[in-house]
C-alpha positions in Angstrom: 101.1 118.8 101.0 103.8 117.4 103.3 104.1 113.8 104.2 104.1 112.7 107.9 107.2 114.5 109.3 107.7 112.1 112.2 107.9 108.9 110.1 110.4 107.7 107.7 109.6 106.5 104.2 107.2 107.7 101.5 103.5 106.5 101.6 102.7 103.4 99.7 99.0 104.3 99.5 96.7 107.2 100.3 92.9 106.9 100.6 90.1 109.3 101.6 88.1 108.0 104.5 84.9 108.9 106.2 84.2 112.6 106.5 86.8 113.3 103.9 89.7 112.3 106.2 92.9 111.6 104.3 94.9 108.4 105.4 98.4 107.4 104.3 100.2 104.2 105.0 103.5 102.4 104.4 105.1 99.3 105.9 106.1 101.1 109.1 103.3 103.5 110.0 99.6 104.6 109.5 98.9 108.3 109.5 96.0 110.7 109.0 95.8 114.3 108.0 94.3 116.6 110.6 93.8 120.4 110.6 97.3 120.9 112.1 99.0 118.5 109.7 99.8 114.8 109.4 99.7 112.8 112.5 101.0 109.2 112.8 98.3 107.1 114.6 100.2 103.8 114.6 103.9 103.2 114.1 104.2 99.5 114.6 105.6 97.5 111.6 102.7 96.8 109.3 104.0 93.3 108.3 102.1 90.1 109.3 104.7 87.3 109.5 106.5 87.5 106.2 103.6 89.2 104.4 103.8 92.9 103.5 100.8 95.1 103.3 98.7 94.1 100.3 95.7 96.5 100.3 94.2 99.6 101.9 90.6 101.0 101.8 88.5 103.5 103.7 86.0 102.1 106.3 82.6 103.5 106.8 82.5 106.0 109.6 86.0 106.6 111.0 88.8 104.2 110.0 90.5 102.2 107.4 90.8 98.5 106.2 94.2 97.0 105.7 94.9 93.7 104.0 97.8 91.3 104.1 98.4 87.9 102.5 96.0 86.1 104.9 94.3 88.7 107.1 92.1 91.8 106.8 91.9 94.2 109.7 89.9 97.4 110.4 91.7 100.2 112.3 89.3 102.7 113.9 89.5 105.1 116.9 92.9 104.1 117.9 92.7 100.3 117.9 92.0 97.2 115.8 88.2 96.7 115.6 87.7 93.8 113.2 89.8 90.9 111.9 88.9 88.6 109.1 90.7 85.8 107.3 90.9 86.0 103.6 88.7 83.2 102.1 90.3 80.1 100.7 91.7 80.6 97.2 91.9 84.4 97.9 95.1 84.5 99.9 98.3 86.3 99.0 98.7 88.9 96.2 97.6 92.5 96.0 94.0 93.2 96.9 91.4 95.9 96.3 88.9 96.4 99.2 85.5 98.0 99.7 83.2 98.2 102.7 79.5 98.4 101.5 76.6 100.1 103.2 75.5 96.9 104.9 78.9 96.5 106.5 80.1 93.8 104.1 83.7 93.8 103.0 84.4 93.2 99.3 87.7 92.2 98.0 89.2 91.5 94.6 92.7 90.3 93.6 94.6 90.4 90.4 94.0 86.7 89.6 91.5 85.4 92.1 88.2 87.1 91.3 85.8 88.5 94.0 84.9 87.7 97.6 82.5 89.3 100.1 82.6 88.9 103.9 79.4 89.7 105.6 79.1 91.7 108.8 78.7 88.4 110.7 81.8 86.9 109.2 80.4 84.6 106.5 82.3 84.7 103.2 81.3 84.3 99.6 83.5 84.0 96.6 83.1 84.1 92.8 84.8 84.4 89.5 83.6 83.5 86.0 80.7 81.6 87.6 79.2 84.9 88.8 79.7 86.8 85.5 83.3 88.0 85.6 84.7 87.7 82.1 88.2 88.1 83.7 88.8 87.3 87.4 91.4 90.1 87.6 89.9 92.8 89.7 91.4 96.3 89.5 88.6 98.6 91.1 85.6 98.3 93.3 82.8 100.9 93.7 79.4 101.2 95.4 77.0 103.6 93.8 74.2 105.6 95.3 71.7 102.7 94.7 73.9 100.2 96.5 75.1 98.5 93.4 78.7 97.2 93.4 80.7 98.0 90.3 83.8 95.9 89.5 86.4 97.2 87.1 88.6 94.4 85.7 91.7 93.9 83.7 90.6 93.0 80.1 87.1 91.9 81.3 85.3 95.2 81.2 83.1 96.5 84.0 80.5 94.4 85.9 77.6 95.5 88.1 76.4 93.4 91.0 72.8 94.1 91.6 72.8 91.7 93.5 73.2 89.4 90.5 76.1 90.2 88.1 75.5 92.2 84.9 78.6 92.3 82.7 79.1 95.1 80.3 81.7 94.4 77.6 83.3 96.6 75.0 81.1 95.3 72.3 77.9 96.2 74.2 79.0 99.6 75.4 81.5 100.8 72.7 84.3 100.9 75.3 87.6 101.2 73.5 89.3 98.9 76.0 88.3 96.4 78.7 90.9 97.4 81.2 89.2 99.6 83.8 91.9 101.5 85.9 89.7 103.6 88.1 86.0 104.2 89.2 84.7 107.1 91.2 81.0 108.0 92.0 79.7 111.2 90.4 76.3 112.9 90.2 74.1 109.8 90.5 76.5 107.7 88.3 80.2 107.3 88.1 83.3 108.1 86.0 85.6 105.3 84.8 89.1 105.6 83.5 89.7 103.2 80.5 93.3 102.1 79.8 93.7 103.5 76.3 90.1 104.7 76.0 90.1 107.9 77.9 87.5 108.9 80.6 83.8 108.1 80.3 80.7 108.7 82.5 78.0 106.2 83.4 74.6 107.9 84.0 71.0 107.0 83.4 71.9 103.5 82.3 74.4 104.3 79.6 78.0 105.4 78.9 78.9 108.8 77.6 81.1 109.5 74.7 84.8 109.4 75.7 86.3 112.7 76.8 89.8 113.8 78.0 91.1 112.4 74.7 92.2 115.6 73.2 95.8 116.7 72.8 98.8 114.3 73.3 98.1 110.6 72.7 98.9 109.8 76.4 95.8 111.7 77.4 93.8 108.6 76.3 95.6 106.5 79.0 94.2 107.7 82.4 95.4 105.8 85.4 93.3 107.3 88.2 90.4 109.7 88.9 89.6 112.0 91.8 86.5 114.2 92.4 87.0 117.4 94.4 84.6 119.2 96.8 83.2 121.2 93.9 82.1 118.1 92.0 84.8 118.3 89.4 86.5 115.2 88.1 90.3 115.2 87.9 92.0 112.5 85.7 95.7 111.6 85.9 97.8 109.7 83.4 101.3 108.2 83.6 102.8 111.5 82.4 100.1 114.1 82.8 98.0 115.6 85.7 95.7 118.3 84.2 94.9 121.4 86.1 
């Protein structure tokens, strides 16, 4: 798949948006994949002041959320639609973003825990006080029931329902507490465990690890992707299975 031909520089991030639309972004442009190929939809520098782009996530409907050190903006239908300030204590640093079905925007940083900005602009924040065993957030996912799942670095996975329910390695037999990736799948989700292979959550429990066969690096999945046929594709630092 070619990168945008009219823009310079490789993509920093790629996400799948509403309707399966593929978006790519770097510090100089935002592009989307259309039937006739990549099309740059915005080519103004994506730098706010001295702050480079810190996060990217799909928006519900048509568009994407972009995050900087202090601001979060939604780009949709050719223009900026929403702008929020990152809550106090949540500025700077890389950020993972998720827009939930109520229109709330969730964010999580590597050291600052969680925040949620409601559709009317009110913000809520939380770390260990809301159940995070480690306030380092690596992944955010909303499941089919509207629960928010939070994958952390060394703190396991946490479910917000709407109160937090933490699931540690001792309770679930997870080999590691570093959750690199979460994707929805068949009423549950798959999660990639750093050093623990790939496991599935369904019907209130985790499956046995799989994709652990063969070379040892197969136990270190970095990201997951589900295709249109419902198959889950894991990828490691050195291996992308076919």
